[in-house]
C-alpha positions, 0 to 999 in steps of 0.5 A: 471492509478494513484497510491498512496504510503502510507509513513506517518508512524512514524516507531516506531518499527524501532527506532533508525533508524527512528529517523533521517530517515523516514522509506520509505527512509531506504535502501534496497540493496542500494536504498530506500525502497520507490524507489523499489515501484516507479520503479516497479509501473513505470514498471507496467504503473503507470505514476502518483503517490501520496505520503503522508507523515508526519514524516520527510516528507520534507526529502522524497520530497527532496530525490524523487523530482518530480519523473522524475528520474524514469519516473513518476510524483510524487505529495505529500500530506503532513499531519501535523500528520498522518491521518491513512490509510483512512484519508490519502487516502481521503485527497489525492483524488484530486491527484488520478484522478476520477477513481479507483487507486492503493495503496501500503504501503510504508513499504512492500517489495514484488514481487507481479506483480503490473500489475495485479492491472490495470486489477483489477481496471477495475472491480471496478464500484463504486457500486457493487465493491468498492475494490480489495485487495492482501492478503498473507499467515499469517506471524508469527507476525500476525497468525490470519489473516485479512480477508477470501478469499471465493471461489467466489473471494470475501472477508469476514470480518471474516478470519474464512470464506474461506481461512484466509489470511493477507492483504498485504497492496496492493490494488485497490480502487474506490473513492466511498469507501471514500465518507463518509471520511472527508479530513484532518481527521484521519480515519482507512481503515479496518472499511470501508473495512469490511462494504463493504465486508458485502455488497459483494463489495470487491474482493481479490486474494492471493499472495504466493511469496515474501512479507515482512512487513518491520516493524522491523530492522530484517525484513529490513535486510531480505528484504535487503538480498532478494534484494541482492540475486535478484541482483546476479541472 
């Protein structure tokens, strides 16, 4: 199964750290944040990865190479300017095969069992079901949440429906979700998902373990502390 790591963001809130280092290469317990994703995806059976990049992208390619060091094959999708999430995924579709694929934000840190994504992918038929999202309890910096998890396991575009949760930046998508998105053009993912949710085509699950949106130096330090604790236990 294919997976994509989103790594094209500028990381403005991480400045000055990201002035010279792309955010996915910032260290967490001695290894780049993106390497945590690569190792865990490899262990979960994802052998082919696509990584998009924009800001300092050449440094990402130089650091990761073809992925052989972790037993995976990495393909790159360079963007002259960041295309936002849906635009980046649509542009990388030729690298992601013809079936459902997993996508993970390069700037999250989590212990979610990525093996579960393969099971979820098997439920995406491109018609009645287009996506499956992982959600987490609303963090302090995003108290309103993103979507509502309904008792049926489907998601509502309104976080007031069911249990209001925050999108974890981890999900599985069918290529059909991006049928109307032009490659090479900026496009946001949220409107696509909300439209599909209104048609009942998006499922979800809650993860209540470790999850950090590594968007600030303080949260980077938090992820580093957790990873170092894991290494000691």
